[in-house]
C-alpha positions in Angstrom: -0.1 -0.1 0.0 1.4 3.3 -1.1 1.9 6.1 1.7 -0.4 9.0 1.7 -0.3 12.6 3.1 -1.2 12.4 6.9 -4.8 12.9 7.5 -6.9 12.3 10.8 -8.4 9.1 10.7 -12.1 8.8 11.8 -13.0 7.1 15.0 -14.0 3.1 14.1 -16.4 1.2 15.8 -15.5 -2.1 17.2 -16.1 -5.7 16.4 -16.9 -7.3 12.8 -18.6 -10.3 11.2 -17.2 -11.7 8.1 -16.9 -15.1 6.5 -13.1 -14.9 6.9 -13.1 -13.8 10.3 -9.7 -14.8 12.0 -7.9 -16.3 9.2 -6.3 -15.2 5.9 -8.9 -14.9 3.0 -7.2 -13.6 0.0 -10.6 -12.9 -1.8 -11.2 -10.2 1.0 -8.0 -9.2 2.7 -4.6 -7.7 2.0 -2.2 -7.9 4.7 0.1 -5.4 5.8 2.7 -6.8 7.5 5.0 -5.0 10.4 7.6 -4.7 7.9 5.4 -2.9 5.5 4.2 -0.6 8.2 7.5 0.2 9.3 8.6 1.1 5.7 5.8 3.7 5.8 6.9 5.1 8.7 3.7 4.3 10.5 4.6 2.4 13.5 7.8 2.0 16.0 10.2 -0.5 15.0 9.1 -2.9 17.6 5.9 -3.0 15.8 3.5 -2.7 19.0 1.4 -0.1 18.1 -0.3 -0.8 14.8 -3.8 -0.4 15.3 -4.1 3.5 15.0 -1.8 3.3 12.0 -3.8 0.5 10.5 -7.0 2.7 11.0 -5.3 5.6 9.5 -4.4 3.9 6.5 -7.9 2.3 5.9 -9.4 5.8 6.3 -7.4 7.0 3.4 -8.3 3.7 1.2 -11.6 3.7 -0.6 -11.6 0.1 -0.9 -11.2 -0.5 2.9 -14.5 -0.8 4.7 -13.1 -2.4 7.8 -9.9 -3.9 9.4 -8.9 -6.8 11.4 -5.8 -6.9 13.7 -4.3 -10.2 15.0 -1.5 -10.4 17.6 1.0 -12.9 17.1 4.3 -14.4 18.6 7.2 -12.9 16.8 10.3 -15.0 15.4 12.6 -13.2 17.8 10.3 -14.0 20.6 8.6 -10.6 21.0 4.8 -9.8 20.1 3.9 -8.8 16.5 0.8 -7.6 14.9 -0.6 -8.3 11.7 -3.2 -5.9 9.9 -5.8 -7.0 7.6 -7.9 -4.6 5.1 -11.5 -6.0 4.4 -12.1 -5.0 0.9 -15.9 -4.5 1.0 -16.0 -1.9 -1.9 -15.6 -4.2 -4.4 -18.3 -4.4 -7.4 -18.1 -8.2 -7.1 -20.9 -9.9 -5.1 -18.6 -12.1 -3.1 -16.8 -8.9 -1.5 -19.8 -7.0 -1.2 -20.8 -9.6 1.7 -17.6 -9.5 3.7 -18.6 -7.6 6.5 -22.2 -8.3 7.6 -22.6 -7.0 11.3 -20.7 -5.7 14.3 -20.4 -8.4 17.0 -18.0 -8.7 20.3 -14.7 -10.5 19.8 -13.0 -10.8 23.3 -11.0 -14.0 22.7 -10.2 -13.3 19.0 -8.9 -10.7 16.2 -9.8 -7.2 16.9 -12.1 -5.8 14.2 -13.1 -2.3 13.3 -15.6 -1.1 10.7 -15.0 2.4 8.9 -17.5 5.0 9.8 -18.5 5.6 6.2 -19.2 1.8 5.6 -21.0 1.3 8.8 -23.4 3.8 8.0 -24.0 2.6 4.6 -24.9 -0.9 6.1 -28.1 0.3 7.3 -29.5 3.8 6.6 -27.7 7.2 5.8 -27.8 10.1 8.3 -29.3 13.4 7.0 -27.1 14.9 4.3 -25.1 18.1 5.2 -23.7 20.9 2.8 -21.0 21.2 5.1 -19.2 17.7 4.2 -15.3 18.0 3.5 -15.3 19.1 -0.1 -19.2 20.3 -1.1 -18.1 23.8 -1.1 -16.1 23.3 -4.2 -19.2 21.9 -6.1 -19.9 23.6 -9.6 -19.5 23.1 -13.2 -16.8 21.2 -14.6 -15.4 20.9 -11.1 -12.6 18.4 -10.6 -12.5 16.5 -7.4 -10.3 13.5 -8.5 -6.7 12.9 -7.3 -5.3 14.5 -10.4 -7.4 17.5 -10.2 -6.7 21.0 -9.1 -8.7 20.7 -6.0 -7.8 17.2 -5.0 -10.4 17.2 -2.5 -12.0 13.4 -2.6 -14.4 13.3 0.3 -18.2 13.9 -0.3 -19.6 11.7 2.1 -22.7 12.4 3.7 -22.8 15.5 1.6 -26.0 17.6 0.3 -25.6 18.4 -3.3 -29.0 18.3 -4.0 -30.2 20.6 -7.0 -26.5 21.9 -7.9 -25.3 22.4 -11.3 -22.3 20.2 -11.8 -22.1 19.8 -15.6 -18.9 17.9 -16.7 -17.6 17.6 -13.1 -15.2 14.8 -12.5 -15.7 12.6 -9.4 -13.3 9.8 -10.5 -12.4 7.8 -7.1 -14.3 10.2 -4.9 -15.8 9.0 -1.5 -19.4 9.8 -1.8 -21.1 7.3 0.4 -24.7 8.4 1.3 -24.2 11.5 -0.7 -27.4 13.1 -1.9 -27.3 14.5 -5.6 -31.3 15.0 -5.9 -32.5 17.1 -8.8 -28.6 18.0 -9.9 -27.5 18.7 -13.3 -24.9 15.9 -13.7 -24.4 15.9 -17.6 -21.5 14.3 -18.8 -19.8 13.8 -15.5 -17.4 11.0 -14.5 -17.8 8.7 -11.5 -15.4 6.1 -12.7 -14.0 4.3 -9.4 -16.1 6.3 -6.9 -17.6 4.7 -4.0 -21.2 5.9 -3.5 -22.9 3.1 -1.5 -26.5 4.3 -0.7 -26.0 7.8 -2.7 -29.0 9.5 -3.8 -29.7 10.7 -7.6 -33.4 10.8 -7.5 -34.5 12.8 -10.6 -31.1 14.0 -11.3 -29.9 14.8 -15.1 -27.0 12.2 -15.8 -27.3 11.7 -19.5 -23.8 10.7 -21.1 -22.5 10.2 -17.6 -19.6 7.6 -16.8 -20.2 5.2 -13.9 -17.6 2.8 -15.1 -16.5 0.4 -11.9 -18.4 2.5 -9.6 -19.6 1.2 -6.3 -23.2 1.9 -6.0 -25.1 -0.7 -3.6 -28.7 0.6 -2.5 -28.0 3.8 -4.8 -31.2 5.6 -5.6 -31.8 6.8 -9.4 -35.8 7.0 -9.2 -36.8 9.5 -12.0 -33.3 10.3 -13.1 -32.4 10.7 -16.5 -29.4 8.3 -17.7 -29.6 8.7 -21.6 -26.4 7.2 -22.9 -24.9 6.7 -19.6 -22.4 4.0 -18.8 -22.8 2.1 -15.8 -20.4 -0.7 -16.6 -18.8 -3.4 -14.0 -20.2 -1.2 -11.5 -21.8 -2.7 -8.2 -25.4 -2.0 -8.4 -26.8 -4.3 -6.1 -30.2 -3.4 -4.8 -30.1 0.2 -6.6 -33.4 1.8 -7.5 -34.1 2.8 -11.3 -37.9 3.1 -10.9 -39.4 5.6 -13.3 -35.8 6.5 -14.7 -35.0 7.3 -18.4 -32.7 4.5 -19.4 -32.4 5.0 -23.2 -29.2 3.6 -24.4 -28.0 3.1 -21.0 -25.1 0.5 -20.9 -25.2 -1.9 -17.9 -22.4 -4.2 -19.2 -21.0 -6.5 -17.1 -22.5 -4.8 -13.8 -24.0 -6.5 -11.0 -27.7 -5.9 -10.8 -29.0 -8.3 -8.0 -32.1 -7.2 -6.6 -31.9 -3.8 -8.4 -35.6 -2.5 -9.4 -36.9 -1.0 -12.5 -40.4 -0.3 -11.9 -41.9 2.2 -14.5 -38.3 2.9 -16.1 -38.5 4.1 -19.8 -36.1 3.3 -22.6 -35.2 -0.1 -21.0 -35.7 -1.9 -24.4 -32.8 0.2 -25.9 -30.4 -0.4 -22.9 -27.4 -2.8 -23.1 -27.2 -5.5 -20.5 -24.4 -7.7 -22.0 -22.9 -9.9 -19.2 -24.8 -8.3 -16.3 -24.8 -10.3 -13.3 -28.0 -10.9 -11.4 -30.7 -10.1 -13.5 -32.9 -12.9 -12.6 -33.1 -11.4 -9.4 -33.8 -8.0 -10.5 -37.3 -6.7 -10.3 -39.3 -4.7 -12.8 -38.0 -6.1 -16.0 -40.7 -7.9 -18.0 -39.4 -10.9 -20.2 -40.3 -9.1 -23.4 -38.4 -5.8 -22.4 -35.4 -7.8 -21.0 -35.3 -10.1 -24.1 -35.5 -6.7 -26.6 -32.7 -5.2 -24.3 -30.4 -8.0 -24.7 -31.2 -8.2 -28.5 -30.4 -4.5 -28.7 -27.1 -5.0 -26.7 
């Protein structure tokens, strides 16, 4: 994991339950060993205080939704710690279920959920216009790591009704952000994390959500004409009443998504999309036409 500029780590909640709790599971975890943490100058050389460093690194990594730390006996007789990052923001269905709920662990590894992920597990708090980077919102604003602002935190932000035409949200954290009624034509959200984000009635024509993480996102009544939602995590997303004319869902996970009253579905592309058998609101006739069109 590459070193990042120091930022204040948010408070973590304790305890988490996952299918791989207490053992190395490569599908969900990336190990940060003592040596790797020392290379980042994150902990003392004896590696006895990795927890806060591990939390800080997780808070900076979009893909990290939780951490697990394990204490072990070192080869030299001292105590060593290992830190595992649980990748809960992958668009794949297996990793999406990596963390299920918080539980006490008095006799095992220490587990902690990152606040943004913990909030998205259930329901979002009231959106706030005072989120870290909300003040920069506007047409053609670039929030990405390569932009002039380099401000990538819109989590829980209230961005409703704003004009953000051609803005760049690539790689931005926007869990639980509200974009209702916003003008977001030709914007890019590639690789962003937007669990439970709300885009109700937003104008998203020709926008790009390639590989974006959007479980439980709400696109009700939005216009998504010619938009790209490819290789995206759209599990439990809502597209009720949306305009999906020539929208591309190629290779996305649409498990349990809803499309009641959506228009233009027959012209949308669903090639190699996952979970269509569990999606609701798609008639067999409409879906067959969409697959032929794609």
